[in-house]
ZATOR-822275 format. One record per residue (C-alpha): residue in three letters; x, y, z. Coordinates in steps of 0.1 Angstrom, whole numbers, padded with zeros to 4 digits, always signed. Example, Ala and Ser with C-alpha at 12.3 -4.5 7.8 and 13.67 -1.06 7.14 Angstrom:
! ZATOR-822275
ALA+0123-0045+0078 SER+0137-0011+0071 
This chain:
! ZATOR-822275
UNK-0264+0165+0005 UNK-0266+0143+0036 UNK-0235+0124+0047 UNK-0234+0088+0035 UNK-0235+0062+0062 UNK-0221+0029+0052 UNK-0226+0001+0078 UNK-0195-0019+0068 UNK-0173+0012+0072 UNK-0190+0023+0104 UNK-0180-0011+0119 UNK-0144-0003+0112 UNK-0143+0032+0126 UNK-0117+0035+0154 UNK-0109-0003+0152 UNK-0072-0010+0151 UNK-0062-0033+0123 UNK-0029-0048+0137 UNK+0000-0046+0113 UNK+0035-0061+0119 UNK+0045-0065+0156 UNK+0035-0032+0171 UNK+0018-0012+0142 UNK-0017-0006+0132 UNK-0041+0011+0107 UNK-0072+0027+0121 UNK-0100+0042+0099 UNK-0108+0075+0117 UNK-0134+0089+0092 UNK-0146+0087+0057 UNK-0166+0109+0033 UNK-0187+0094+0006 UNK-0188+0059-0010 UNK-0201+0042-0041 UNK-0232+0064-0042 UNK-0211+0095-0041 UNK-0190+0083-0070 UNK-0221+0077-0092 UNK-0237+0110-0081 UNK-0206+0128-0090 UNK-0203+0111-0124 UNK-0240+0119-0132 UNK-0240+0152-0115 UNK-0273+0139-0100 UNK-0287+0142-0065 UNK-0317+0120-0067 UNK-0314+0092-0042 UNK-0325+0059-0056 UNK-0329+0071-0092 UNK-0306+0043-0104 UNK-0304+0006-0094 UNK-0274-0010-0078 UNK-0268-0029-0110 UNK-0267+0003-0130 UNK-0244+0019-0103 UNK-0221-0011-0105 UNK-0220-0008-0143 UNK-0212+0029-0142 UNK-0184+0025-0117 UNK-0169-0004-0137 UNK-0170+0018-0168 UNK-0154+0047-0150 UNK-0125+0026-0137 UNK-0120+0007-0170 UNK-0118+0039-0190 UNK-0096+0059-0165 UNK-0123+0084-0156 UNK-0107+0091-0122 UNK-0122+0123-0109 UNK-0154+0108-0095 UNK-0133+0085-0073 UNK-0116+0116-0059 UNK-0150+0126-0044 UNK-0145+0098-0017 UNK-0121+0106+0011 UNK-0107+0085+0039 UNK-0088+0095+0070 UNK-0065+0071+0088 UNK-0045+0070+0120 UNK-0015+0048+0113 UNK+0015+0036+0133 UNK+0045+0022+0114 UNK+0083+0020+0115 UNK+0101+0051+0102 UNK+0116+0032+0073 UNK+0080+0023+0062 UNK+0069+0059+0067 UNK+0097+0071+0044 UNK+0085+0048+0016 UNK+0049+0057+0023 UNK+0054+0095+0022 UNK+0066+0094-0014 UNK+0029+0092-0022 UNK+0024+0130-0022 UNK-0013+0130-0031 UNK-0024+0129+0005 UNK-0024+0151+0036 UNK-0006+0140+0068 UNK+0004+0152+0102 UNK+0031+0131+0119 UNK+0041+0129+0155 UNK+0071+0153+0161 UNK+0102+0143+0180 UNK+0108+0180+0186 UNK+0077+0183+0207 UNK+0073+0148+0221 UNK+0095+0122+0237 UNK+0095+0092+0213 UNK+0082+0059+0227 UNK+0105+0029+0233 UNK+0090+0010+0204 UNK+0110-0006+0176 UNK+0101-0030+0148 UNK+0116-0064+0150 UNK+0110-0087+0120 UNK+0099-0123+0124 UNK+0126-0149+0117 UNK+0108-0160+0086 UNK+0113-0125+0071 UNK+0150-0125+0076 UNK+0162-0135+0041 UNK+0191-0129+0018 UNK+0193-0101-0009 UNK+0174-0110-0040 UNK+0194-0118-0071 UNK+0168-0105-0095 UNK+0153-0076-0075 UNK+0180-0051-0066 UNK+0159-0033-0040 UNK+0146-0062-0020 UNK+0151-0095-0002 UNK+0148-0128-0020 UNK+0132-0161-0012 UNK+0163-0177+0003 UNK+0160-0178+0041 UNK+0190-0180+0064 UNK+0194-0207+0091 UNK+0171-0201+0121 UNK+0200-0197+0145 UNK+0215-0170+0123 UNK+0181-0152+0120 UNK+0176-0154+0157 UNK+0211-0139+0163 UNK+0204-0111+0139 UNK+0171-0102+0157 UNK+0189-0104+0190 UNK+0215-0080+0177 UNK+0188-0056+0166 UNK+0171-0057+0200 UNK+0203-0050+0218 UNK+0212-0021+0196 UNK+0177-0006+0199 UNK+0178-0009+0237 UNK+0212+0008+0239 UNK+0203+0036+0215 UNK+0170+0044+0233 UNK+0189+0043+0267 UNK+0213+0070+0254 UNK+0183+0089+0240 UNK+0166+0089+0274 UNK+0199+0100+0291 UNK+0202+0130+0268 UNK+0166+0140+0274 UNK+0171+0137+0312 UNK+0202+0158+0310 UNK+0182+0187+0295 UNK+0195+0184+0259 UNK+0170+0196+0233 UNK+0146+0169+0221 UNK+0153+0178+0185 UNK+0190+0169+0190 UNK+0185+0139+0213 UNK+0164+0122+0186 UNK+0188+0123+0157 UNK+0204+0089+0164 UNK+0172+0070+0168 UNK+0171+0041+0142 UNK+0148+0036+0112 UNK+0131+0008+0131 UNK+0116+0033+0156 UNK+0078+0034+0154 UNK+0061+0067+0143 UNK+0025+0077+0140 UNK+0005+0100+0118 UNK-0030+0110+0106 UNK-0032+0104+0068 UNK-0061+0116+0046 UNK-0064+0106+0010 UNK-0090+0104-0017 UNK-0101+0070-0030 UNK-0085+0073-0065 UNK-0051+0080-0050 UNK-0056+0053-0023 UNK-0062+0028-0050 UNK-0029+0039-0067 UNK-0011+0034-0033 UNK-0026+0000-0029 UNK-0017-0011-0064 UNK+0019-0002-0060 UNK+0025-0011-0023 UNK+0005-0043-0022 UNK+0024-0056-0053 UNK+0047-0086-0048 UNK+0077-0064-0057 UNK+0071-0040-0028 UNK+0088-0045+0006 UNK+0070-0070+0028 UNK+0064-0045+0056 UNK+0047-0018+0036 UNK+0027-0045+0018 UNK+0011-0054+0051 UNK+0000-0018+0056 UNK-0014-0016+0020 UNK-0035-0047+0027 UNK-0049-0031+0059 UNK-0057+0001+0039 UNK-0074-0021+0012 UNK-0096-0036+0039 UNK-0109-0001+0047 UNK-0113+0009+0011 UNK-0133-0022+0004 UNK-0156-0014+0033 UNK-0162+0022+0023 UNK-0167+0016-0015 UNK-0172-0021-0023 UNK-0183-0016-0059 UNK-0154+0007-0066 UNK-0130-0017-0049 UNK-0143-0046-0070 UNK-0138-0025-0102 UNK-0103-0016-0090 UNK-0093-0052-0086 UNK-0108-0060-0120 UNK-0092-0033-0140 UNK-0061-0022-0120 UNK-0049-0046-0093 UNK-0051-0078-0112 UNK-0051-0065-0148 UNK-0023-0068-0173 UNK-0014-0040-0197 UNK+0007-0043-0228 UNK+0028-0016-0244 UNK+0027-0008-0281 UNK+0057-0030-0288 UNK+0042-0058-0268 UNK+0009-0055-0287 UNK+0029-0058-0320 UNK+0047-0089-0306 UNK+0013-0104-0297 UNK+0000-0097-0332 UNK+0031-0115-0346 UNK+0026-0145-0324 UNK-0011-0148-0335 UNK+0002-0148-0371 UNK+0027-0176-0363 UNK+0057-0153-0365 UNK+0086-0148-0341 UNK+0080-0117-0319 UNK+0105-0090-0323 UNK+0115-0077-0289 UNK+0149-0070-0274 UNK+0161-0092-0245 UNK+0149-0071-0215 UNK+0115-0061-0230 UNK+0110-0098-0240 UNK+0115-0109-0203 UNK+0088-0084-0192 UNK+0066-0096-0221 UNK+0070-0133-0210 UNK+0061-0124-0174 UNK+0029-0107-0185 UNK+0020-0136-0207 UNK+0026-0161-0179 UNK+0000-0143-0158 UNK-0025-0148-0186 UNK-0015-0183-0196 UNK+0011-0202-0175 UNK+0020-0225-0205 UNK+0029-0195-0227 UNK+0066-0197-0218 UNK+0068-0232-0234 UNK+0057-0216-0267 UNK+0083-0189-0265 
């Protein structure tokens, strides 16, 4: 089978999509696209045997009904540069293959992530693992960033001194901070890339990794636009209800009080608010 050539994806090959202050996502290569998904699903090799409309309908059906294996036939390879703390969240997605720059073999670059003042905010009172919406005074945010820059410069200076003294690189690196930038090549199939984007582009994810997820999404959309459209329709912006929540919905439709405990009820209300903003008034 001939390699699929997708003009929109070709235009992105080796183009750096800037992320944060010094990071990037770069599409290195891709294999397959929407046509490969439908060929895999039909186990068919006849080019042009189906119309685009029929292909779109099949892809939509596959996504809606969780037939995931055809999407695994599409692969993307990226060259990414991100702060270490982003990489440590990223690498939890184990359904990919990666090769990261090694501080044992290479001298790490003097590059550290420094957040914008608008992103310096207080701890969230509702999300235990992230920042909230409350910003701090500009002068305090500026002072915090200045402190980061001073600490980073001092730490890297000590790192350089240890390297120059002949100390092993694998030891000299161990005090470098999480804000240090690292790089890797990352290869993943489209199904698992969609899962990554769904989790990491979510509003509850940390801002920094959300920015990378959006850059990856741009590449996924270029490689397989019909699949990406189906992903947005049935995954990214869809709302799912549990069995208990379905029972609560049924009770509401019958004019009864939904029976849910306090915490499940909060999640239930949030889901309903996505569907109909005025639902909270009813509940």
